[in-house]
N, C-alpha and C positions, 0 to 999 in steps of 0.2 A: 591698608590705607593709614591707620593710626600711626604706624611706624614711620611713615614719610612726613607726617604732619605734627610730630610731637612738639616742636617749637611753637607752632601756631596754637595747638591745644593748650600748652602752658600759658601763652600770652593771653588767650581768650579767657581762660579760667581766672587768671590773676586780674585781668581787667574787670571781671565781674565780681571781684571781691574775695576770691579764694586765696588764702594765705599760701605763700610759697613753701611754708614748712608743713603743709598738709601731706599726710602719708599717701603713698601710691604703691601699687604693685604692678609689675609687668610680667606677662607670661608669653613665651614664644613657643609655638608648636604645642599648645595646650592639649593634653590628653593623647599626645603622640609619643613614640619612643624617645625622641630627641627633646622632650619638653625641658624648658629652662625657665627659672623664676628669678626675678630681681625685686628688691624692696628698697624704697628710698622716700624722698619727698618730691613734691611737685617741682621744686627747683632742679632736682636731679633728672627729671623725666627725659629731656633731650639727650643727655649723655647716656642714660640707661638704654634708651631705644636705639641709639646709634650702636651701642655694644651688641644689642640683640640682633641688629641687622634688619634688612627688609626683604629677605628671601622667603621667610616663613610667616604664617599668620601671627599677629601680635594682639594680645588683649591687654587693655590698660584699666586698672581699677583705681579709683580715687576716693579717699575719705578715711575716716577714723577706723573703719573696719579693717584697714590694712596696716594699722599701727602696731601690731604685735611684734613685728620683726624690725629691729632698729637699724640694721645694716642692709645695704643693697649689695647685690652680687653674691 
């Protein structure tokens, strides 16, 4: 579900004061053989989730704990 609502998630978090440059991480198929990871900012979330697709489970992490990797994809 998170994959289909990334734009709404971004808008709601921003509306409640979260900066668009807040670090995020997205994992698709977490702990499965096809696992993929992306890192970026809240601003990037819709684009990253679109790239991840909506056919596999997606987990989104938001906050400074995800700031160690500066580039997504």
